[in-house]
C-alpha positions as CSV (number, residue, x, y, z in Angstrom):
1,X,-21.7,-13.7,-16.7
2,X,-24.4,-12.8,-14.1
3,X,-25.7,-16.3,-14.1
4,X,-22.2,-17.8,-13.6
5,X,-21.8,-15.8,-10.4
6,X,-24.0,-18.3,-8.5
7,X,-21.6,-21.1,-9.4
8,X,-18.1,-19.9,-8.5
9,X,-16.4,-23.1,-9.6
10,X,-17.9,-22.9,-13.1
11,X,-17.2,-19.2,-13.3
12,X,-13.5,-19.6,-12.3
13,X,-13.0,-22.3,-15.0
14,X,-14.7,-20.2,-17.6
15,X,-12.6,-17.1,-16.9
16,X,-9.5,-19.2,-16.7
17,X,-9.9,-20.6,-20.1
18,X,-11.1,-17.4,-21.7
19,X,-7.7,-15.8,-22.1
20,X,-8.8,-13.8,-25.2
21,X,-11.7,-12.1,-23.4
22,X,-11.5,-8.3,-23.0
23,X,-10.5,-7.1,-19.6
24,X,-13.9,-5.4,-19.3
25,X,-12.4,-2.0,-18.3
26,X,-9.9,0.6,-19.4
27,X,-7.5,3.0,-17.7
28,X,-7.5,6.7,-18.8
29,X,-4.5,8.8,-17.9
30,X,-6.2,11.9,-16.4
31,X,-3.1,13.3,-14.6
32,X,-3.0,16.5,-16.5
33,X,-6.7,17.1,-16.9
34,X,-7.2,16.4,-13.2
35,X,-4.7,19.2,-12.3
36,X,-2.0,17.0,-10.9
37,X,1.3,18.7,-11.7
38,X,4.0,17.1,-9.7
39,X,7.7,16.4,-10.1
40,X,9.6,14.2,-7.6
41,X,13.0,15.5,-6.6
42,X,15.4,12.7,-5.6
43,X,18.2,15.3,-4.9
44,X,20.5,13.5,-7.3
45,X,23.6,15.7,-8.1
46,X,26.1,13.0,-9.1
47,X,27.1,11.9,-5.6
48,X,25.1,8.6,-6.0
49,X,23.6,8.8,-2.5
50,X,21.6,5.7,-1.6
51,X,18.2,7.3,-0.8
52,X,18.1,8.7,-4.4
53,X,17.3,5.3,-5.8
54,X,14.2,4.6,-3.7
55,X,11.7,7.3,-4.8
56,X,8.8,8.3,-2.7
57,X,5.2,7.3,-2.0
58,X,1.7,8.5,-2.3
59,X,-1.6,8.3,-0.4
60,X,-5.4,8.7,-0.9
61,X,-7.1,10.3,2.0
62,X,-10.2,12.3,2.7
63,X,-8.5,15.0,4.8
64,X,-11.5,17.3,5.0
65,X,-14.2,14.7,5.4
66,X,-16.2,15.8,2.4
67,X,-16.6,12.3,1.0
68,X,-14.1,12.7,-1.8
69,X,-10.6,11.1,-1.7
70,X,-7.8,13.7,-1.9
71,X,-4.2,13.0,-3.0
72,X,-1.0,13.4,-1.1
73,X,2.4,13.0,-3.0
74,X,5.6,12.8,-1.0
75,X,8.7,14.5,-2.2
76,X,12.5,14.5,-1.6
77,X,14.8,17.5,-1.5
78,X,18.2,18.7,-2.5
79,X,21.0,17.6,-0.3
80,X,22.8,20.1,1.9
81,X,25.6,21.8,0.0
82,X,23.9,21.0,-3.3
83,X,20.8,23.2,-3.1
84,X,19.3,24.2,-6.4
85,X,15.5,24.2,-6.0
86,X,13.0,24.0,-3.2
87,X,10.7,21.0,-3.3
88,X,7.9,19.9,-0.9
89,X,5.2,17.3,-0.7
90,X,1.9,18.2,-2.4
91,X,-1.6,17.9,-1.2
92,X,-4.3,18.0,-3.8
93,X,-8.0,18.6,-2.8
94,X,-10.6,16.7,-4.7
95,X,-13.1,19.1,-6.2
96,X,-15.6,16.4,-6.8
97,X,-15.7,17.0,-10.6
98,X,-12.7,15.0,-11.7
99,X,-10.3,17.8,-10.9
100,X,-8.0,18.6,-8.0
101,X,-6.6,21.8,-6.5
102,X,-3.2,22.1,-5.0
103,X,-3.8,23.2,-1.4
104,X,-0.3,22.5,0.0
105,X,0.4,26.0,1.2
106,X,-3.1,26.6,2.5
107,X,-3.0,23.4,4.4
108,X,0.3,24.2,6.1
109,X,2.2,21.4,4.4
110,X,4.6,23.5,2.4
111,X,7.5,22.1,4.4
112,X,10.8,21.0,3.0
113,X,12.1,17.5,4.0
114,X,13.6,14.5,2.4
115,X,10.4,12.6,2.4
116,X,10.0,8.8,1.7
117,X,6.7,7.3,2.7
118,X,3.3,8.2,4.2
119,X,0.9,6.7,6.7
120,X,-2.6,8.1,7.2
121,X,-4.6,7.5,10.4
122,X,-6.7,9.4,12.9
123,X,-4.4,8.9,15.9
124,X,-6.4,11.2,18.2
125,X,-9.9,9.9,17.2
126,X,-11.3,13.4,16.4
127,X,-12.7,12.3,13.0
128,X,-10.0,13.8,10.8
129,X,-7.1,11.8,9.4
130,X,-3.6,12.8,10.5
131,X,-0.4,12.3,8.4
132,X,2.9,10.7,9.3
133,X,5.7,11.4,6.7
134,X,8.7,9.1,6.9
135,X,12.0,10.7,6.0
136,X,15.7,10.5,5.7
137,X,16.5,12.2,9.0
138,X,13.6,13.2,11.2
139,X,10.1,11.8,10.5
140,X,7.3,14.3,10.7
141,X,3.8,14.0,12.2
142,X,1.1,16.4,11.1
143,X,-2.1,16.6,13.1
144,X,-5.3,17.5,11.2
145,X,-7.0,20.5,12.8
146,X,-10.3,19.6,11.1
147,X,-10.3,23.1,9.5
148,X,-8.5,22.2,6.3
149,X,-5.0,22.7,7.9
150,X,-2.3,20.6,9.5
151,X,0.0,21.3,12.4
152,X,3.4,19.8,12.9
153,X,3.3,18.0,16.2
154,X,6.5,15.9,15.8
155,X,8.2,17.3,18.8
156,X,5.3,17.5,21.3
157,X,4.2,14.0,20.3
158,X,7.4,12.4,21.4
159,X,8.3,11.3,17.8
160,X,11.0,13.9,17.4
161,X,13.7,12.0,19.4
162,X,14.8,9.6,16.7
163,X,16.3,10.1,13.3
164,X,17.0,7.4,10.7
165,X,16.4,6.3,7.1
166,X,12.7,5.5,7.4
167,X,10.7,4.0,4.6
168,X,7.1,2.5,4.8
169,X,4.9,3.0,7.9
170,X,1.4,2.1,9.1
171,X,-1.0,2.9,11.8
172,X,-2.7,0.0,13.7
173,X,-4.1,-0.7,17.1
174,X,-1.8,-3.5,18.3
175,X,-3.2,-3.6,21.9
176,X,-6.8,-3.1,20.9
177,X,-7.3,-0.1,23.3
178,X,-9.1,1.9,20.6
179,X,-6.0,4.1,19.8
180,X,-3.9,3.8,16.7
181,X,-0.3,3.0,17.4
182,X,2.5,3.5,14.8
183,X,4.9,1.1,13.1
184,X,7.8,2.5,11.1
185,X,10.2,0.6,8.8
186,X,13.9,1.6,8.6
187,X,16.2,0.7,5.8
188,X,19.9,0.9,6.7
189,X,22.4,2.9,8.8
190,X,23.2,5.7,6.3
191,X,23.9,9.4,6.3
192,X,25.7,11.7,3.8
193,X,28.7,11.8,6.1
194,X,29.0,8.0,6.2
195,X,28.2,7.4,2.5
196,X,30.2,4.4,1.2
197,X,32.0,4.5,-2.2
198,X,30.8,1.7,-4.5
199,X,31.8,1.2,-8.1
200,X,30.9,-1.1,-11.0
201,X,34.1,-0.4,-12.8
202,X,36.5,0.5,-10.0
203,X,36.7,4.1,-11.1
204,X,33.3,5.8,-11.2
205,X,30.9,5.9,-8.2
206,X,27.7,3.9,-8.5
207,X,24.8,3.3,-6.2
208,X,25.6,0.8,-3.5
209,X,23.5,-2.3,-2.8
210,X,22.1,-2.6,0.8
211,X,24.9,-5.1,1.6
212,X,27.3,-2.1,1.9
213,X,25.5,-0.9,5.0
214,X,24.4,-2.2,8.4
215,X,20.7,-2.8,8.9
216,X,18.5,-0.8,11.1
217,X,15.6,-1.9,13.4
218,X,12.0,-1.0,12.8
219,X,10.3,1.2,15.4
220,X,7.0,0.7,17.3
221,X,5.4,3.6,19.1
222,X,2.5,3.1,21.5
223,X,-0.2,5.7,21.6
224,X,-0.7,7.0,25.1
225,X,-4.0,8.7,24.3
226,X,-2.9,12.1,25.3
227,X,-1.3,13.1,22.0
228,X,2.1,11.5,22.8
229,X,3.7,8.3,21.9
230,X,6.0,5.9,23.8
231,X,8.8,4.1,22.0
232,X,8.2,0.4,22.8
233,X,10.5,-1.1,20.1
234,X,12.7,-3.1,22.5
235,X,10.0,-4.0,25.0
236,X,7.7,-5.3,22.3
237,X,10.2,-7.7,20.8
238,X,10.3,-5.8,17.5
239,X,13.9,-4.7,17.9
240,X,16.2,-6.2,15.2
241,X,19.2,-4.3,13.9
242,X,19.7,-6.7,11.1
243,X,16.5,-5.7,9.2
244,X,16.6,-3.7,6.1
245,X,12.9,-3.0,5.8
246,X,11.1,-1.3,2.9
247,X,7.5,-2.5,3.1
248,X,5.0,-3.4,5.8
249,X,1.4,-4.7,5.7
250,X,-1.2,-5.4,8.3
251,X,-1.7,-9.2,8.5
252,X,-4.4,-11.3,10.1
253,X,-4.7,-14.9,8.9
254,X,-5.7,-16.6,12.2
255,X,-8.9,-14.5,12.9
256,X,-7.9,-14.0,16.6
257,X,-8.7,-10.3,16.4
258,X,-5.1,-9.3,17.2
259,X,-3.3,-7.6,14.3
260,X,0.0,-9.0,13.1
261,X,2.6,-7.4,10.8
262,X,4.4,-8.6,7.7
263,X,7.6,-6.8,6.8
264,X,9.4,-7.0,3.5
265,X,13.2,-6.8,3.9
266,X,15.8,-6.1,1.3
267,X,18.5,-8.9,1.2
268,X,17.4,-10.0,4.7
269,X,14.7,-12.5,5.7
270,X,11.2,-11.1,5.7
271,X,9.5,-10.8,9.1
272,X,6.1,-11.9,10.3
273,X,5.5,-10.4,13.7
274,X,2.8,-12.3,15.4
275,X,0.9,-10.4,18.1
276,X,1.2,-12.2,21.4
277,X,-1.8,-10.4,22.9
278,X,0.3,-8.9,25.7
279,X,2.0,-6.0,24.0
280,X,4.8,-8.2,22.5
281,X,5.4,-9.7,19.1
282,X,7.2,-12.9,17.9
283,X,8.8,-13.3,14.5
284,X,7.3,-16.5,12.9
285,X,8.2,-15.8,9.3
286,X,10.4,-18.9,8.9
287,X,7.8,-21.3,10.2
288,X,5.1,-19.6,8.1
289,X,7.2,-19.9,5.0
290,X,7.3,-16.2,4.3
291,X,10.9,-15.4,5.3
292,X,12.7,-16.8,2.2
293,X,12.2,-17.8,-1.4
294,X,11.2,-21.4,-2.1
295,X,15.0,-22.0,-2.6
296,X,15.7,-20.8,0.9
297,X,17.2,-17.5,-0.1
298,X,16.5,-14.0,1.3
299,X,15.4,-11.9,-1.6
300,X,15.3,-8.1,-2.1
301,X,11.8,-7.5,-0.8
302,X,10.5,-4.0,-1.7
303,X,6.7,-3.7,-1.5
304,X,4.1,-6.0,0.2
305,X,0.4,-6.4,0.2
306,X,-2.1,-8.8,1.8
307,X,-5.4,-9.9,0.4
308,X,-7.8,-12.8,0.1
309,X,-7.2,-13.3,-3.6
310,X,-8.7,-16.8,-3.8
311,X,-11.8,-16.0,-1.7
312,X,-10.9,-18.7,0.8
313,X,-11.3,-16.6,3.9
314,X,-7.6,-16.6,4.4
315,X,-5.4,-13.8,3.1
316,X,-2.7,-14.4,0.6
317,X,0.6,-12.4,0.4
318,X,2.4,-10.6,-2.4
319,X,6.0,-9.3,-2.0
320,X,7.8,-7.5,-4.9
321,X,11.5,-8.3,-5.3
322,X,14.6,-7.4,-7.4
323,X,14.8,-8.3,-11.1
324,X,15.6,-11.9,-11.8
325,X,13.9,-12.9,-8.4
326,X,10.2,-12.8,-9.4
327,X,7.4,-11.5,-7.3
328,X,6.5,-13.8,-4.3
329,X,2.9,-14.8,-4.3
330,X,2.0,-16.8,-1.3
331,X,-1.1,-18.9,-0.5
332,X,-1.8,-20.8,2.7
333,X,-1.1,-24.5,2.3
334,X,-1.7,-26.5,5.5
335,X,-0.1,-24.6,8.3
336,X,2.4,-22.6,6.2
337,X,2.4,-20.5,3.1
338,X,3.5,-21.7,-0.3
339,X,4.9,-19.5,-3.1
340,X,2.7,-20.1,-6.1
341,X,4.1,-17.3,-8.2
342,X,5.8,-19.6,-10.8
343,X,2.6,-21.5,-11.7
344,X,0.3,-18.5,-11.2
345,X,1.3,-16.4,-14.2
346,X,2.7,-13.7,-11.9
347,X,6.2,-15.1,-11.3
348,X,7.4,-15.7,-14.9
349,X,5.9,-12.4,-16.0
350,X,7.8,-10.5,-13.3
351,X,11.2,-12.2,-13.6
352,X,12.8,-9.4,-15.6
353,X,11.3,-6.5,-13.7
354,X,12.1,-4.8,-10.4
355,X,8.9,-4.3,-8.4
356,X,8.2,-1.7,-5.8
357,X,4.6,-0.7,-5.0
358,X,1.9,-3.4,-5.3
359,X,-1.7,-3.7,-4.4
360,X,-4.5,-6.3,-4.5
361,X,-7.7,-4.7,-5.8
362,X,-10.7,-5.9,-7.8
363,X,-10.1,-3.7,-10.8
364,X,-12.8,-5.3,-13.0
365,X,-15.4,-5.7,-10.2
366,X,-15.9,-9.4,-10.8
367,X,-15.5,-10.4,-7.1
368,X,-11.9,-11.6,-7.4
369,X,-8.9,-9.5,-6.2
370,X,-6.5,-8.6,-9.1
371,X,-3.0,-7.4,-8.6
372,X,-1.2,-4.3,-9.7
373,X,2.6,-3.6,-9.6
374,X,4.8,-0.5,-10.1
375,X,8.1,-1.4,-11.7
376,X,11.4,0.4,-12.2
377,X,15.1,-0.2,-11.7
378,X,17.4,1.7,-9.2
379,X,20.1,2.9,-11.6
380,X,19.9,4.3,-15.1
381,X,23.2,2.5,-16.0
382,X,21.5,-0.9,-15.7
383,X,20.9,-0.8,-19.5
384,X,24.6,-1.0,-19.9
385,X,25.0,-4.0,-17.7
386,X,21.9,-6.2,-18.3
387,X,20.6,-6.6,-21.8
388,X,17.1,-7.8,-20.8
389,X,16.4,-5.1,-18.1
390,X,15.7,-1.4,-18.4
391,X,15.7,1.5,-16.0
392,X,12.2,2.5,-16.9
393,X,9.9,-0.5,-16.9
394,X,6.2,-1.0,-17.6
395,X,3.8,-1.4,-14.7
396,X,2.0,-4.7,-14.6
397,X,-1.7,-5.5,-14.0
398,X,-2.7,-9.1,-13.4
399,X,-6.3,-10.1,-13.7
400,X,-7.4,-12.9,-11.4
401,X,-8.7,-15.9,-13.3
402,X,-9.6,-18.0,-10.3
403,X,-7.9,-21.0,-8.8
404,X,-4.6,-19.1,-8.2
405,X,-4.2,-18.1,-11.8
406,X,-3.6,-14.6,-13.1
407,X,-3.3,-13.0,-16.6
408,X,-1.2,-10.0,-17.3
409,X,-3.3,-7.3,-19.1
410,X,-1.5,-4.0,-18.7
411,X,-1.1,-3.7,-22.5
412,X,-4.8,-4.2,-23.0
413,X,-6.2,-1.4,-20.8
414,X,-5.3,1.7,-22.9
415,X,-4.4,5.0,-21.4
416,X,-0.6,4.5,-21.6
417,X,-0.6,2.5,-18.4
418,X,1.9,0.0,-19.8
419,X,4.4,2.7,-20.9
420,X,7.8,2.2,-19.2
421,X,8.2,4.3,-16.0
422,X,10.7,4.3,-13.1
423,X,7.8,3.3,-10.8
424,X,7.9,3.4,-7.0
425,X,4.7,4.1,-5.0
426,X,1.2,2.7,-5.9
427,X,-2.1,3.4,-4.3
428,X,-5.8,3.0,-5.2
429,X,-9.1,4.7,-4.5
430,X,-12.4,5.5,-6.1
431,X,-11.5,9.2,-6.5
432,X,-14.5,9.9,-8.8
433,X,-17.1,8.0,-6.8
434,X,-18.3,5.8,-9.7
435,X,-17.8,2.6,-7.8
436,X,-14.6,1.3,-9.3
437,X,-11.0,1.7,-8.2
438,X,-8.6,4.1,-9.8
439,X,-4.8,4.0,-9.5
440,X,-2.1,6.5,-8.4
441,X,1.5,5.8,-9.3
442,X,4.7,7.7,-8.4
443,X,8.0,7.6,-10.2
444,X,11.6,8.2,-9.1
445,X,12.8,11.8,-10.0
446,X,9.8,12.0,-12.3
447,X,6.0,12.8,-12.4
448,X,3.1,11.1,-10.7
449,X,0.3,9.4,-12.7
450,X,-3.4,9.2,-12.0
451,X,-5.3,6.6,-13.9
452,X,-9.1,6.6,-14.0
453,X,-10.8,3.2,-14.2
454,X,-13.7,3.1,-16.6
455,X,-15.8,0.0,-16.6
456,X,-17.0,-1.4,-19.9
457,X,-18.8,-4.5,-18.9
458,X,-21.4,-3.0,-16.6
459,X,-20.1,-4.7,-13.5
460,X,-21.3,-3.3,-10.2
461,X,-19.9,-2.9,-6.7
462,X,-20.7,-2.1,-3.1
463,X,-18.5,0.0,-0.8
464,X,-18.3,0.4,3.0
465,X,-16.8,3.1,5.1
466,X,-16.3,2.2,8.7
467,X,-16.4,4.5,11.7
468,X,-15.2,3.0,15.0
469,X,-16.5,4.0,18.4
470,X,-14.9,1.6,20.8
471,X,-12.5,0.6,18.0
472,X,-10.3,3.4,16.6
473,X,-12.2,5.9,14.6
474,X,-10.9,4.7,11.2
475,X,-11.8,1.1,11.9
476,X,-8.3,0.0,10.9
477,X,-8.0,-3.7,11.5
478,X,-11.7,-4.4,11.0
479,X,-12.5,-7.4,8.8
480,X,-15.4,-7.0,6.4
481,X,-17.0,-10.0,4.7
482,X,-19.6,-9.9,1.9
483,X,-21.8,-12.8,0.9
484,X,-23.3,-12.6,-2.6
485,X,-23.9,-14.9,-5.5
486,X,-22.2,-17.9,-4.0
487,X,-19.0,-16.1,-3.2
488,X,-17.7,-14.9,0.1
489,X,-15.3,-12.0,-0.2
490,X,-13.3,-10.4,2.6
491,X,-11.4,-7.2,3.0
492,X,-9.3,-5.9,5.8
493,X,-9.5,-2.2,6.6
494,X,-5.8,-1.4,6.6
495,X,-3.3,1.4,6.5
496,X,0.1,1.0,4.9
497,X,0.8,-1.8,2.4
498,X,2.3,-1.4,-1.1
499,X,5.5,0.6,-0.9
500,X,5.8,3.9,0.9
501,X,2.1,4.4,0.2
502,X,-1.4,4.1,1.4
503,X,-4.7,3.4,-0.4
504,X,-8.1,4.7,0.7
505,X,-9.6,3.2,3.9
506,X,-13.2,2.5,2.5
507,X,-13.4,-1.1,1.2
508,X,-14.8,-2.1,-2.2
509,X,-16.4,-5.4,-3.3
510,X,-17.1,-6.2,-6.9
511,X,-20.4,-7.9,-7.6
512,X,-20.4,-8.5,-11.4
513,X,-24.1,-7.8,-12.5
514,X,-25.7,-8.5,-9.1
515,X,-28.0,-5.8,-7.8
516,X,-27.7,-6.6,-4.1
517,X,-25.8,-8.7,-1.5
518,X,-27.2,-11.3,0.8
519,X,-25.3,-10.0,3.9
520,X,-22.2,-8.2,5.2
521,X,-20.5,-9.2,8.4
522,X,-18.1,-6.8,10.1
523,X,-15.7,-8.0,12.8
524,X,-14.5,-4.9,14.6
525,X,-11.1,-4.7,16.4
526,X,-12.9,-4.2,19.7
527,X,-14.3,-7.8,19.3
528,X,-17.8,-6.7,18.3
529,X,-19.4,-8.4,15.3
530,X,-22.2,-6.8,13.3
531,X,-24.3,-8.2,10.4
532,X,-26.5,-6.5,7.9
533,X,-28.7,-8.2,5.3
534,X,-30.1,-7.6,1.8
535,X,-28.1,-4.4,0.9
536,X,-28.4,-2.8,-2.6
537,X,-25.4,-2.6,-4.9
538,X,-24.4,0.7,-6.5
539,X,-23.8,2.7,-3.3
540,X,-21.5,3.2,-0.3
541,X,-22.7,2.5,3.2
542,X,-21.3,4.2,6.3
543,X,-21.1,1.7,9.1
544,X,-20.7,3.1,12.6
545,X,-19.7,0.6,15.3
546,X,-22.7,-0.1,17.6
547,X,-25.0,2.4,15.9
548,X,-25.9,0.8,12.6
549,X,-25.5,1.4,8.8
550,X,-26.5,4.3,6.7
551,X,-26.6,4.3,2.9
552,X,-24.8,7.3,1.2
553,X,-26.0,9.0,-1.9
554,X,-24.3,6.9,-4.6
555,X,-20.8,5.7,-4.1
């Protein structure tokens, strides 16, 4: 295989026709042995409140800057008047030996809230990642003190003035001033007091579809640089009360250096907010071919991710949808995007599943982005209605075979990965620092799962951690391109994506058997471009804007 890397066209054809070839890796469920003991609480008590169906997300973050990715799991809570147990989010510290320690209380995060999603970003550029938790009610912002603890700064930051039904969120620097701004998705206008009675049989209450509620606008908050934020939702052109938003991803397909946003909406058209370079955005999803299905219908968009899965230099898009709608897999064709899901192997395989979290990642380190999906239905009574659909559903893992073709291999990677689950959040990171990407998956009203990726083929990788100086400290929005073996791979340093979740910020490039890369080019959000040549595989490099590159010990 190493020889084929120098001829990408031949390699793509060989992998595409080799359907019986082993995936080259396996997943091992290490949840228990790693010390992750978590139970999501949806608050369900029989009242069939809408938020109970949506689950919660997860994140990988290195909160103490020790070089090891820690785990954050978001939790719901019992509803007022129906209190039984106290439940909070959970922060697990990576011990560096394959195990984690629950440090929630010690970190000051033992706080009860009906949490939904999470966005991680260093909004004050002090070198330590801060945490935004989206909630039903008041979202919460926790500032990292740099001493292993967090402080709730929701009120003093100016974010404590709005309550809603918030879902996914991300940090990004939309005006390129070096400070991370905040984008928050909202679902619908809902509260326990205004819950709508829906029923499948006219007698018993069931969970409503989003059509039963009015939409709610997303929010955009501008970072003032003094620890406070200004609500610029209306002034920026983001305001749209018809949206029912569940997922958001950073998007940059025109290489103009200004970050755009792609929003997945449930039963409403998706949005592509193009950055107008003057503090405003324009929705161009219809023209771009991303608003509707190929039949012109608004689907039930849940999760979203963006990645250059065909190594063309232009990112593709994946949006998970309701059962019987298929995942949308979009590739640029001319000036607009084409949904290639039906012929790619992803569409047909996902027709009978309901997808939530999703991520592009090179799981077998062959230089091509693969695709992982967390599946699960919204109501346990679905088995009584639809014969071909279950409540718990197997996650899916699609290996990239080149030329827009994927092969589903979840059943081939061991570890119980393909066992049915009521999946929701999904994130990836190299938590054990062995160079490959591991998966974290949350379930609704159930446990979280940590799957360790073990390479069997000997494929290698190279990783980069970015530190901004003129750009934001995290380097979010930077484009990293690696040139090796005849392939050009690209990764965007991004927050958000997937569904209610966030993966690690360092970027990983699979290299097959190659022992070095020819060069890496980093386009920083500030406009600065840096290039480094002849770097060895098998390690992580820390790249500081304007100051050079330093190899770390191992990955």
